[in-house]
Biopython code that builds the backbone (N, CA, C, O; Angstrom):
import numpy as np
from Bio.PDB.StructureBuilder import StructureBuilder

atoms = [
    (1, "UNK", "N", (5.386, -0.300, 14.570)),
    (1, "UNK", "CA", (5.038, 0.741, 13.664)),
    (1, "UNK", "C", (4.702, 0.351, 12.389)),
    (1, "UNK", "O", (5.316, -0.714, 12.316)),
    (2, "UNK", "N", (4.239, 0.468, 11.517)),
    (2, "UNK", "CA", (3.586, 0.283, 10.048)),
    (2, "UNK", "C", (3.858, 1.786, 9.568)),
    (2, "UNK", "O", (3.216, 2.828, 9.709)),
    (3, "UNK", "N", (4.887, 1.520, 9.037)),
    (3, "UNK", "CA", (5.530, 2.293, 7.546)),
    (3, "UNK", "C", (5.152, 2.174, 6.406)),
    (3, "UNK", "O", (5.607, 1.152, 5.892)),
    (4, "UNK", "N", (4.151, 3.095, 5.384)),
    (4, "UNK", "CA", (3.704, 2.453, 4.341)),
    (4, "UNK", "C", (4.350, 3.799, 3.296)),
    (4, "UNK", "O", (4.439, 4.829, 3.965)),
    (5, "UNK", "N", (4.635, 3.916, 2.376)),
    (5, "UNK", "CA", (5.077, 4.549, 1.440)),
    (5, "UNK", "C", (4.217, 4.541, 0.107)),
    (5, "UNK", "O", (3.952, 3.442, -0.380)),
    (6, "UNK", "N", (3.697, 5.864, -0.604)),
    (6, "UNK", "CA", (3.015, 5.531, -1.509)),
    (6, "UNK", "C", (4.367, 6.298, -2.922)),
    (6, "UNK", "O", (5.279, 7.125, -2.933)),
    (7, "UNK", "N", (3.804, 5.525, -3.726)),
    (7, "UNK", "CA", (5.052, 6.490, -5.086)),
    (7, "UNK", "C", (4.187, 6.931, -6.074)),
    (7, "UNK", "O", (3.094, 6.427, -6.334)),
    (8, "UNK", "N", (4.649, 7.788, -6.563)),
    (8, "UNK", "CA", (3.776, 8.657, -7.556)),
    (8, "UNK", "C", (5.239, 9.224, -8.580)),
    (8, "UNK", "O", (6.364, 9.654, -8.329)),
    (9, "UNK", "N", (4.442, 8.924, -9.806)),
    (9, "UNK", "CA", (5.267, 9.571, -10.801)),
    (9, "UNK", "C", (5.191, 10.980, -10.969)),
    (9, "UNK", "O", (4.615, 11.690, -10.145)),
    (10, "UNK", "N", (5.893, 11.546, -12.274)),
    (10, "UNK", "CA", (6.411, 12.721, -12.566)),
    (10, "UNK", "C", (5.227, 13.796, -12.667)),
    (10, "UNK", "O", (5.200, 15.015, -12.500)),
    (11, "UNK", "N", (4.284, 12.865, -13.002)),
    (11, "UNK", "CA", (2.553, 13.680, -13.632)),
    (11, "UNK", "C", (1.875, 13.394, -12.274)),
    (11, "UNK", "O", (0.724, 13.827, -12.228)),
    (12, "UNK", "N", (2.471, 12.538, -10.740)),
    (12, "UNK", "CA", (1.800, 12.405, -9.866)),
    (12, "UNK", "C", (0.471, 11.745, -9.874)),
    (12, "UNK", "O", (-0.607, 12.197, -9.488)),
    (13, "UNK", "N", (0.817, 10.332, -10.499)),
    (13, "UNK", "CA", (-0.031, 9.578, -10.853)),
    (13, "UNK", "C", (0.425, 8.348, -9.965)),
    (13, "UNK", "O", (1.388, 7.686, -10.353)),
    (14, "UNK", "N", (-0.265, 7.992, -8.719)),
    (14, "UNK", "CA", (0.346, 6.853, -8.141)),
    (14, "UNK", "C", (0.543, 5.317, -8.958)),
    (14, "UNK", "O", (-0.386, 4.727, -9.509)),
    (15, "UNK", "N", (2.030, 4.806, -8.894)),
    (15, "UNK", "CA", (2.546, 3.765, -9.357)),
    (15, "UNK", "C", (2.594, 2.507, -8.081)),
    (15, "UNK", "O", (2.705, 1.350, -8.487)),
    (16, "UNK", "N", (2.541, 2.654, -7.126)),
    (16, "UNK", "CA", (2.651, 1.815, -6.229)),
    (16, "UNK", "C", (2.436, 1.801, -4.255)),
    (16, "UNK", "O", (1.779, 2.562, -3.544)),
    (17, "UNK", "N", (2.789, 1.312, -4.106)),
    (17, "UNK", "CA", (3.009, 1.673, -2.290)),
    (17, "UNK", "C", (4.130, 0.500, -1.853)),
    (17, "UNK", "O", (4.410, -0.444, -2.592)),
    (18, "UNK", "N", (4.681, 0.701, -0.628)),
    (18, "UNK", "CA", (5.124, -0.500, -0.213)),
    (18, "UNK", "C", (5.036, 0.141, 1.316)),
    (18, "UNK", "O", (5.329, 1.237, 1.793)),
    (19, "UNK", "N", (4.463, -1.139, 1.862)),
    (19, "UNK", "CA", (4.056, -1.429, 3.618)),
    (19, "UNK", "C", (5.059, -2.056, 4.211)),
    (19, "UNK", "O", (5.411, -3.052, 3.579)),
    (20, "UNK", "N", (5.870, -1.784, 5.531)),
    (20, "UNK", "CA", (6.457, -2.541, 5.961)),
    (20, "UNK", "C", (6.388, -2.190, 7.875)),
    (20, "UNK", "O", (6.347, -1.058, 8.359)),
    (21, "UNK", "N", (6.392, -3.213, 8.493)),
    (21, "UNK", "CA", (6.512, -3.365, 9.772)),
    (21, "UNK", "C", (4.926, -3.962, 10.496)),
    (21, "UNK", "O", (3.952, -4.293, 9.820)),
    (22, "UNK", "N", (4.989, -3.981, 11.786)),
    (22, "UNK", "CA", (3.941, -4.239, 12.491)),
    (22, "UNK", "C", (3.509, -3.005, 13.489)),
    (22, "UNK", "O", (4.298, -2.151, 13.893)),
    (23, "UNK", "N", (2.318, -3.060, 13.762)),
    (23, "UNK", "CA", (1.426, -2.276, 14.108)),
    (23, "UNK", "C", (1.928, -2.410, 15.760)),
    (23, "UNK", "O", (2.224, -1.287, 16.168)),
    (24, "UNK", "N", (2.043, -3.093, 16.444)),
    (24, "UNK", "CA", (2.171, -3.415, 17.934)),
    (24, "UNK", "C", (1.097, -3.046, 18.611)),
    (24, "UNK", "O", (1.201, -3.296, 19.812)),
    (25, "UNK", "N", (0.031, -2.508, 18.272)),
    (25, "UNK", "CA", (-1.444, -2.505, 18.421)),
    (25, "UNK", "C", (-1.804, -3.095, 19.682)),
    (25, "UNK", "O", (-2.017, -2.574, 20.777)),
    (26, "UNK", "N", (-1.830, -4.534, 19.221)),
    (26, "UNK", "CA", (-2.084, -5.348, 20.312)),
    (26, "UNK", "C", (-1.803, -6.841, 19.701)),
    (26, "UNK", "O", (-1.575, -7.166, 18.535)),
    (27, "UNK", "N", (-1.886, -7.540, 20.742)),
    (27, "UNK", "CA", (-1.290, -9.045, 20.257)),
    (27, "UNK", "C", (-1.294, -9.675, 19.317)),
    (27, "UNK", "O", (-2.424, -10.163, 19.337)),
    (28, "UNK", "N", (-0.590, -10.194, 18.071)),
    (28, "UNK", "CA", (-0.650, -11.080, 16.850)),
    (28, "UNK", "C", (-2.049, -11.445, 17.013)),
    (28, "UNK", "O", (-2.415, -11.760, 18.146)),
    (29, "UNK", "N", (-3.078, -11.453, 15.839)),
    (29, "UNK", "CA", (-4.721, -11.569, 15.299)),
    (29, "UNK", "C", (-5.479, -11.159, 16.110)),
    (29, "UNK", "O", (-6.626, -11.599, 16.040)),
    (30, "UNK", "N", (-5.090, -9.965, 17.412)),
    (30, "UNK", "CA", (-6.191, -9.282, 17.708)),
    (30, "UNK", "C", (-5.995, -7.902, 17.034)),
    (30, "UNK", "O", (-7.046, -7.285, 16.862)),
    (31, "UNK", "N", (-4.882, -7.305, 16.627)),
    (31, "UNK", "CA", (-4.564, -6.459, 16.270)),
    (31, "UNK", "C", (-5.091, -5.308, 15.193)),
    (31, "UNK", "O", (-4.539, -5.148, 14.104)),
    (32, "UNK", "N", (-6.144, -4.587, 15.606)),
    (32, "UNK", "CA", (-7.472, -3.954, 14.272)),
    (32, "UNK", "C", (-6.469, -3.229, 13.512)),
    (32, "UNK", "O", (-6.619, -3.250, 12.290)),
    (33, "UNK", "N", (-5.220, -2.429, 14.102)),
    (33, "UNK", "CA", (-4.784, -1.441, 13.388)),
    (33, "UNK", "C", (-3.682, -2.447, 12.176)),
    (33, "UNK", "O", (-3.131, -2.059, 11.145)),
    (34, "UNK", "N", (-3.680, -3.388, 12.622)),
    (34, "UNK", "CA", (-2.478, -4.379, 11.702)),
    (34, "UNK", "C", (-3.452, -4.785, 10.780)),
    (34, "UNK", "O", (-3.150, -4.733, 9.588)),
    (35, "UNK", "N", (-4.849, -5.280, 11.191)),
    (35, "UNK", "CA", (-5.654, -5.653, 10.021)),
    (35, "UNK", "C", (-6.593, -4.749, 9.227)),
    (35, "UNK", "O", (-7.529, -5.096, 8.507)),
    (36, "UNK", "N", (-6.181, -3.594, 9.487)),
    (36, "UNK", "CA", (-6.545, -2.139, 9.416)),
    (36, "UNK", "C", (-5.908, -1.876, 7.907)),
    (36, "UNK", "O", (-6.494, -1.448, 6.913)),
    (37, "UNK", "N", (-4.589, -2.250, 8.049)),
    (37, "UNK", "CA", (-4.066, -1.854, 6.434)),
    (37, "UNK", "C", (-3.858, -3.101, 5.759)),
    (37, "UNK", "O", (-3.842, -3.158, 4.529)),
    (38, "UNK", "N", (-3.624, -4.556, 6.826)),
    (38, "UNK", "CA", (-2.933, -5.371, 5.667)),
    (38, "UNK", "C", (-4.371, -6.075, 4.777)),
    (38, "UNK", "O", (-4.367, -6.375, 3.583)),
    (39, "UNK", "N", (-5.106, -6.167, 5.381)),
    (39, "UNK", "CA", (-6.613, -6.212, 4.343)),
    (39, "UNK", "C", (-6.793, -5.303, 3.541)),
    (39, "UNK", "O", (-6.334, -5.603, 2.438)),
    (40, "UNK", "N", (-7.263, -4.297, 3.579)),
    (40, "UNK", "CA", (-7.247, -3.566, 2.075)),
    (40, "UNK", "C", (-6.010, -3.570, 1.243)),
    (40, "UNK", "O", (-6.085, -3.754, 0.028)),
    (41, "UNK", "N", (-4.818, -3.363, 1.882)),
    (41, "UNK", "CA", (-3.873, -3.792, 0.875)),
    (41, "UNK", "C", (-3.702, -4.715, -0.003)),
    (41, "UNK", "O", (-3.285, -4.367, -1.107)),
    (42, "UNK", "N", (-3.973, -6.114, 0.254)),
    (42, "UNK", "CA", (-3.775, -7.614, -0.281)),
    (42, "UNK", "C", (-5.570, -7.600, -0.828)),
    (42, "UNK", "O", (-5.903, -8.591, -1.478)),
    (43, "UNK", "N", (-6.746, -6.440, -0.551)),
    (43, "UNK", "CA", (-7.391, -6.373, -1.820)),
    (43, "UNK", "C", (-7.162, -5.601, -2.898)),
    (43, "UNK", "O", (-7.560, -5.872, -4.031)),
    (44, "UNK", "N", (-6.440, -4.499, -2.547)),
    (44, "UNK", "CA", (-5.638, -3.709, -3.925)),
    (44, "UNK", "C", (-4.860, -4.545, -4.689)),
    (44, "UNK", "O", (-5.062, -4.554, -5.903)),
    (45, "UNK", "N", (-3.908, -5.334, -4.159)),
    (45, "UNK", "CA", (-2.982, -6.026, -4.525)),
    (45, "UNK", "C", (-3.912, -7.152, -5.948)),
    (45, "UNK", "O", (-3.717, -7.117, -7.163)),
    (46, "UNK", "N", (-4.560, -7.734, -5.423)),
    (46, "UNK", "CA", (-5.580, -8.767, -5.841)),
    (46, "UNK", "C", (-6.426, -7.944, -6.956)),
    (46, "UNK", "O", (-6.456, -8.251, -8.148)),
    (47, "UNK", "N", (-7.036, -6.963, -6.429)),
    (47, "UNK", "CA", (-8.065, -5.962, -7.671)),
    (47, "UNK", "C", (-6.641, -5.780, -8.972)),
    (47, "UNK", "O", (-6.844, -5.976, -10.170)),
    (48, "UNK", "N", (-5.700, -5.505, -8.580)),
    (48, "UNK", "CA", (-4.559, -5.142, -9.570)),
    (48, "UNK", "C", (-4.232, -6.136, -10.523)),
    (48, "UNK", "O", (-4.113, -5.879, -11.721)),
    (49, "UNK", "N", (-4.072, -7.345, -9.997)),
    (49, "UNK", "CA", (-4.012, -8.527, -10.523)),
    (49, "UNK", "C", (-4.618, -9.592, -11.268)),
    (49, "UNK", "O", (-4.419, -10.151, -12.346)),
    (50, "UNK", "N", (-5.567, -9.692, -10.149)),
    (50, "UNK", "CA", (-6.759, -10.602, -10.640)),
    (50, "UNK", "C", (-7.761, -9.948, -11.784)),
    (50, "UNK", "O", (-7.837, -10.375, -12.936)),
    (51, "UNK", "N", (-8.487, -8.875, -11.277)),
    (51, "UNK", "CA", (-9.543, -8.181, -12.202)),
    (51, "UNK", "C", (-9.267, -7.142, -12.801)),
    (51, "UNK", "O", (-10.037, -6.863, -13.719)),
    (52, "UNK", "N", (-8.265, -6.317, -12.576)),
    (52, "UNK", "CA", (-7.849, -5.773, -13.929)),
    (52, "UNK", "C", (-6.586, -6.319, -14.628)),
    (52, "UNK", "O", (-6.107, -5.560, -15.470)),
    (53, "UNK", "N", (-6.072, -7.284, -14.467)),
    (53, "UNK", "CA", (-5.442, -7.996, -14.955)),
    (53, "UNK", "C", (-3.687, -7.367, -15.261)),
    (53, "UNK", "O", (-2.974, -7.663, -16.220)),
    (54, "UNK", "N", (-3.398, -6.575, -14.271)),
    (54, "UNK", "CA", (-2.467, -5.962, -14.662)),
    (54, "UNK", "C", (-0.808, -6.678, -14.002)),
    (54, "UNK", "O", (-0.792, -7.709, -13.329)),
    (55, "UNK", "N", (0.231, -6.037, -14.297)),
    (55, "UNK", "CA", (1.011, -6.727, -14.197)),
    (55, "UNK", "C", (2.409, -6.069, -13.387)),
    (55, "UNK", "O", (3.533, -5.902, -13.860)),
    (56, "UNK", "N", (2.063, -5.858, -12.427)),
    (56, "UNK", "CA", (2.946, -5.252, -11.236)),
    (56, "UNK", "C", (3.796, -5.831, -10.763)),
    (56, "UNK", "O", (3.271, -6.864, -10.348)),
    (57, "UNK", "N", (5.336, -5.860, -10.426)),
    (57, "UNK", "CA", (6.117, -6.405, -9.749)),
    (57, "UNK", "C", (5.910, -5.935, -8.254)),
    (57, "UNK", "O", (5.932, -4.764, -7.876)),
    (58, "UNK", "N", (5.626, -7.485, -7.170)),
    (58, "UNK", "CA", (4.771, -7.668, -6.308)),
    (58, "UNK", "C", (6.141, -8.360, -5.482)),
    (58, "UNK", "O", (6.788, -9.247, -6.040)),
    (59, "UNK", "N", (6.436, -7.961, -4.379)),
    (59, "UNK", "CA", (7.297, -8.449, -3.309)),
    (59, "UNK", "C", (6.503, -8.631, -2.259)),
    (59, "UNK", "O", (5.498, -7.921, -2.216)),
    (60, "UNK", "N", (6.716, -9.528, -1.250)),
    (60, "UNK", "CA", (5.794, -10.053, -0.310)),
    (60, "UNK", "C", (6.855, -10.540, 0.528)),
    (60, "UNK", "O", (7.821, -11.041, -0.048)),
    (61, "UNK", "N", (6.852, -10.466, 2.231)),
    (61, "UNK", "CA", (7.421, -11.098, 2.916)),
    (61, "UNK", "C", (6.779, -11.159, 4.458)),
    (61, "UNK", "O", (7.193, -10.483, 5.400)),
    (62, "UNK", "N", (5.710, -12.090, 4.508)),
    (62, "UNK", "CA", (4.794, -11.964, 5.368)),
    (62, "UNK", "C", (5.455, -11.838, 6.702)),
    (62, "UNK", "O", (4.995, -11.104, 7.577)),
    (63, "UNK", "N", (6.639, -12.625, 6.870)),
    (63, "UNK", "CA", (7.198, -13.100, 8.276)),
    (63, "UNK", "C", (7.808, -11.569, 8.722)),
    (63, "UNK", "O", (7.761, -11.233, 9.905)),
    (64, "UNK", "N", (8.358, -10.708, 7.727)),
    (64, "UNK", "CA", (8.670, -9.379, 8.158)),
    (64, "UNK", "C", (7.086, -8.401, 8.198)),
    (64, "UNK", "O", (7.132, -7.396, 8.907)),
    (65, "UNK", "N", (6.012, -8.633, 7.610)),
    (65, "UNK", "CA", (5.363, -7.908, 7.419)),
    (65, "UNK", "C", (5.698, -7.007, 5.996)),
    (65, "UNK", "O", (5.893, -5.814, 6.230)),
    (66, "UNK", "N", (5.751, -7.236, 5.180)),
    (66, "UNK", "CA", (6.637, -6.281, 4.045)),
    (66, "UNK", "C", (5.521, -6.753, 2.737)),
    (66, "UNK", "O", (5.279, -7.957, 2.651)),
    (67, "UNK", "N", (4.992, -5.994, 1.940)),
    (67, "UNK", "CA", (4.772, -5.719, 0.699)),
    (67, "UNK", "C", (5.151, -4.833, 0.238)),
    (67, "UNK", "O", (5.381, -3.803, 0.871)),
    (68, "UNK", "N", (5.403, -5.024, -1.513)),
    (68, "UNK", "CA", (5.438, -3.842, -2.148)),
    (68, "UNK", "C", (5.125, -4.039, -3.497)),
    (68, "UNK", "O", (5.322, -5.062, -4.153)),
    (69, "UNK", "N", (4.558, -2.846, -3.911)),
    (69, "UNK", "CA", (3.781, -3.446, -5.103)),
    (69, "UNK", "C", (4.059, -2.376, -6.093)),
    (69, "UNK", "O", (3.890, -1.297, -5.526)),
    (70, "UNK", "N", (4.490, -2.176, -7.600)),
    (70, "UNK", "CA", (4.592, -1.464, -8.159)),
    (70, "UNK", "C", (4.172, -1.598, -9.609)),
    (70, "UNK", "O", (4.191, -2.753, -10.033)),
    (71, "UNK", "N", (3.780, -0.611, -10.489)),
    (71, "UNK", "CA", (3.487, -0.753, -11.536)),
    (71, "UNK", "C", (4.473, -0.026, -12.451)),
    (71, "UNK", "O", (4.377, 1.152, -12.796)),
    (72, "UNK", "N", (5.395, -0.853, -12.784)),
    (72, "UNK", "CA", (6.615, -0.340, -13.687)),
    (72, "UNK", "C", (6.239, 0.020, -15.261)),
    (72, "UNK", "O", (6.849, 0.754, -16.040)),
    (73, "UNK", "N", (5.151, -0.667, -15.442)),
    (73, "UNK", "CA", (4.612, -0.500, -17.016)),
    (73, "UNK", "C", (3.995, 1.092, -17.076)),
    (73, "UNK", "O", (3.032, 1.274, -16.331)),
    (74, "UNK", "N", (4.364, 2.052, -17.738)),
    (74, "UNK", "CA", (3.309, 3.380, -17.763)),
    (74, "UNK", "C", (2.126, 3.100, -18.326)),
    (74, "UNK", "O", (1.074, 3.575, -17.899)),
    (75, "UNK", "N", (2.187, 2.465, -19.128)),
    (75, "UNK", "CA", (0.671, 1.783, -19.372)),
    (75, "UNK", "C", (-0.437, 1.558, -18.955)),
    (75, "UNK", "O", (-1.577, 1.907, -19.262)),
    (76, "UNK", "N", (0.216, 0.652, -17.883)),
    (76, "UNK", "CA", (-0.992, 0.034, -16.590)),
    (76, "UNK", "C", (-1.170, 1.100, -16.048)),
    (76, "UNK", "O", (-2.396, 1.028, -15.978)),
    (77, "UNK", "N", (-0.850, 2.363, -15.453)),
    (77, "UNK", "CA", (-1.136, 3.002, -14.466)),
    (77, "UNK", "C", (-2.281, 3.694, -14.413)),
    (77, "UNK", "O", (-2.949, 3.539, -13.390)),
    (78, "UNK", "N", (-2.686, 4.414, -15.239)),
    (78, "UNK", "CA", (-4.045, 5.332, -15.450)),
    (78, "UNK", "C", (-5.293, 3.893, -14.882)),
    (78, "UNK", "O", (-6.211, 4.040, -14.076)),
    (79, "UNK", "N", (-4.983, 2.836, -15.479)),
    (79, "UNK", "CA", (-6.107, 1.753, -14.861)),
    (79, "UNK", "C", (-6.336, 1.282, -13.686)),
    (79, "UNK", "O", (-7.237, 0.532, -13.311)),
    (80, "UNK", "N", (-5.254, 1.878, -12.966)),
    (80, "UNK", "CA", (-4.866, 1.807, -11.194)),
    (80, "UNK", "C", (-5.681, 2.641, -10.569)),
    (80, "UNK", "O", (-6.516, 2.273, -9.742)),
    (81, "UNK", "N", (-5.442, 4.130, -11.019)),
    (81, "UNK", "CA", (-5.210, 5.125, -10.541)),
    (81, "UNK", "C", (-6.320, 5.409, -9.074)),
    (81, "UNK", "O", (-6.083, 5.788, -7.927)),
    (82, "UNK", "N", (-7.374, 5.078, -9.672)),
    (82, "UNK", "CA", (-8.699, 5.812, -8.598)),
    (82, "UNK", "C", (-8.212, 4.329, -7.428)),
    (82, "UNK", "O", (-8.284, 4.697, -6.256)),
    (83, "UNK", "N", (-7.861, 3.153, -7.545)),
    (83, "UNK", "CA", (-7.628, 2.424, -6.708)),
    (83, "UNK", "C", (-6.620, 2.523, -5.825)),
    (83, "UNK", "O", (-6.762, 2.161, -4.657)),
    (84, "UNK", "N", (-5.373, 3.080, -6.346)),
    (84, "UNK", "CA", (-4.190, 3.448, -5.479)),
    (84, "UNK", "C", (-4.443, 4.898, -4.591)),
    (84, "UNK", "O", (-4.040, 5.205, -3.469)),
    (85, "UNK", "N", (-5.312, 5.679, -5.610)),
    (85, "UNK", "CA", (-5.484, 6.906, -4.933)),
    (85, "UNK", "C", (-6.592, 6.361, -3.352)),
    (85, "UNK", "O", (-6.190, 6.651, -2.225)),
    (86, "UNK", "N", (-7.508, 5.832, -3.491)),
    (86, "UNK", "CA", (-8.220, 5.463, -2.503)),
    (86, "UNK", "C", (-7.477, 4.882, -1.474)),
    (86, "UNK", "O", (-7.623, 5.311, -0.330)),
    (87, "UNK", "N", (-6.570, 3.812, -1.749)),
    (87, "UNK", "CA", (-6.106, 3.098, -0.785)),
    (87, "UNK", "C", (-5.133, 3.929, 0.015)),
    (87, "UNK", "O", (-4.853, 3.543, 1.149)),
    (88, "UNK", "N", (-4.598, 5.014, -0.455)),
    (88, "UNK", "CA", (-3.590, 5.945, 0.148)),
    (88, "UNK", "C", (-4.314, 6.826, 0.862)),
    (88, "UNK", "O", (-3.772, 7.137, 1.923)),
    (89, "UNK", "N", (-5.719, 7.517, 0.572)),
    (89, "UNK", "CA", (-6.346, 8.353, 1.713)),
    (89, "UNK", "C", (-6.673, 7.181, 2.608)),
    (89, "UNK", "O", (-6.139, 7.368, 3.701)),
    (90, "UNK", "N", (-7.340, 6.053, 2.568)),
    (90, "UNK", "CA", (-7.202, 5.167, 3.687)),
    (90, "UNK", "C", (-6.429, 5.308, 4.501)),
    (90, "UNK", "O", (-6.841, 5.676, 5.601)),
    (91, "UNK", "N", (-4.792, 5.044, 4.279)),
    (91, "UNK", "CA", (-3.916, 4.783, 4.806)),
    (91, "UNK", "C", (-3.914, 6.137, 5.755)),
    (91, "UNK", "O", (-3.970, 6.281, 6.976)),
    (92, "UNK", "N", (-3.830, 7.023, 4.701)),
    (92, "UNK", "CA", (-3.454, 8.269, 5.697)),
    (92, "UNK", "C", (-4.839, 9.042, 6.821)),
    (92, "UNK", "O", (-4.607, 9.715, 7.826)),
    (93, "UNK", "N", (-5.922, 8.769, 6.397)),
    (93, "UNK", "CA", (-6.522, 8.739, 7.537)),
    (93, "UNK", "C", (-6.613, 7.787, 8.376)),
    (93, "UNK", "O", (-7.237, 8.265, 9.323)),
    (94, "UNK", "N", (-6.288, 6.398, 8.664)),
    (94, "UNK", "CA", (-5.794, 5.755, 10.095)),
    (94, "UNK", "C", (-4.669, 6.445, 10.403)),
    (94, "UNK", "O", (-4.558, 6.692, 11.603)),
    (95, "UNK", "N", (-3.534, 6.952, 9.483)),
    (95, "UNK", "CA", (-2.463, 7.028, 10.350)),
    (95, "UNK", "C", (-3.059, 8.441, 11.208)),
    (95, "UNK", "O", (-2.545, 8.538, 12.323)),
    (96, "UNK", "N", (-3.969, 9.448, 10.897)),
    (96, "UNK", "CA", (-4.364, 10.471, 11.931)),
    (96, "UNK", "C", (-4.953, 9.796, 12.895)),
    (96, "UNK", "O", (-4.731, 10.247, 14.019)),
    (97, "UNK", "N", (-5.808, 8.624, 12.820)),
    (97, "UNK", "CA", (-6.542, 7.955, 14.113)),
    (97, "UNK", "C", (-5.676, 7.671, 15.084)),
    (97, "UNK", "O", (-5.756, 8.091, 16.238)),
    (98, "UNK", "N", (-4.380, 6.571, 14.406)),
    (98, "UNK", "CA", (-3.243, 5.992, 14.788)),
    (98, "UNK", "C", (-1.791, 6.040, 14.780)),
    (98, "UNK", "O", (-0.997, 5.195, 14.369)),
    (99, "UNK", "N", (-1.561, 7.304, 15.363)),
    (99, "UNK", "CA", (-0.056, 7.991, 14.919)),
    (99, "UNK", "C", (0.615, 7.877, 15.181)),
    (99, "UNK", "O", (1.611, 8.336, 14.621)),
    (100, "UNK", "N", (0.669, 6.989, 16.527)),
    (100, "UNK", "CA", (1.491, 6.225, 17.410)),
    (100, "UNK", "C", (2.153, 4.768, 16.456)),
    (100, "UNK", "O", (3.295, 4.326, 16.579)),
    (101, "UNK", "N", (0.936, 4.156, 15.397)),
    (101, "UNK", "CA", (1.156, 2.797, 14.765)),
    (101, "UNK", "C", (1.406, 2.714, 13.654)),
    (101, "UNK", "O", (1.933, 1.727, 13.140)),
    (102, "UNK", "N", (0.914, 4.236, 12.790)),
    (102, "UNK", "CA", (1.303, 3.814, 11.512)),
    (102, "UNK", "C", (1.644, 5.210, 10.456)),
    (102, "UNK", "O", (0.687, 5.985, 10.471)),
    (103, "UNK", "N", (2.518, 5.568, 9.772)),
    (103, "UNK", "CA", (3.389, 6.502, 9.723)),
    (103, "UNK", "C", (3.068, 6.433, 7.572)),
    (103, "UNK", "O", (3.389, 5.437, 6.924)),
    (104, "UNK", "N", (2.617, 7.314, 7.117)),
    (104, "UNK", "CA", (2.317, 7.067, 5.659)),
    (104, "UNK", "C", (3.265, 8.353, 4.795)),
    (104, "UNK", "O", (3.226, 9.530, 5.156)),
    (105, "UNK", "N", (4.009, 7.909, 3.732)),
    (105, "UNK", "CA", (4.844, 9.215, 3.715)),
    (105, "UNK", "C", (4.530, 8.853, 2.000)),
    (105, "UNK", "O", (4.214, 7.771, 1.507)),
    (106, "UNK", "N", (4.687, 9.823, 1.510)),
    (106, "UNK", "CA", (4.972, 10.006, -0.196)),
    (106, "UNK", "C", (6.210, 9.924, -0.747)),
    (106, "UNK", "O", (7.126, 10.500, -0.159)),
    (107, "UNK", "N", (6.484, 9.203, -1.970)),
    (107, "UNK", "CA", (7.928, 8.432, -2.509)),
    (107, "UNK", "C", (7.740, 8.909, -3.681)),
    (107, "UNK", "O", (6.602, 8.966, -4.147)),
    (108, "UNK", "N", (8.959, 9.388, -4.448)),
    (108, "UNK", "CA", (8.932, 9.610, -6.003)),
    (108, "UNK", "C", (9.259, 8.466, -6.603)),
    (108, "UNK", "O", (10.018, 7.762, -5.938)),
    (109, "UNK", "N", (8.875, 7.968, -7.842)),
    (109, "UNK", "CA", (8.982, 6.998, -8.946)),
    (109, "UNK", "C", (9.751, 7.259, -9.779)),
    (109, "UNK", "O", (9.193, 7.773, -10.749)),
    (110, "UNK", "N", (11.082, 7.124, -9.910)),
    (110, "UNK", "CA", (11.830, 7.586, -11.120)),
    (110, "UNK", "C", (12.065, 6.660, -12.167)),
    (110, "UNK", "O", (12.995, 5.855, -12.125)),
    (111, "UNK", "N", (10.938, 6.774, -13.478)),
    (111, "UNK", "CA", (11.388, 5.275, -14.261)),
    (111, "UNK", "C", (10.603, 5.548, -15.445)),
    (111, "UNK", "O", (10.580, 4.737, -16.371)),
]
sb = StructureBuilder()
sb.init_structure("model")
sb.init_model(0)
sb.init_chain("A")
sb.init_seg("    ")
for serial, (resi, resn, name, xyz) in enumerate(atoms, 1):
    if name == "N":
        sb.init_residue(resn, " ", resi, " ")
    sb.init_atom(name, np.array(xyz, "f"), 0.0, 1.0, " ", f" {name:<3s}", serial, name[0])
structure = sb.get_structure()
């Protein structure tokens, strides 16, 4: 199962996410659920770093199916707010369609 956690600060501004696990919907390379999560996750990460030029903390372990992105600089969060909110809505929608394969939670970010 893919477990996604979206982190929000005290003002309910999204500050990042972590995604871990494998969907197990289909064999590797054919898993549409995995692709529906990983492709937009990397698009969001690349947009934040390469287009918006923000400097999040990023941890990746492709072997374990793990990606974590956190905007630790408060002044950068507003620039990625809508992008992260859109990604959150996307994964929530997928988790409703594929509840046995994706779980999405909200988490608090205290910093």
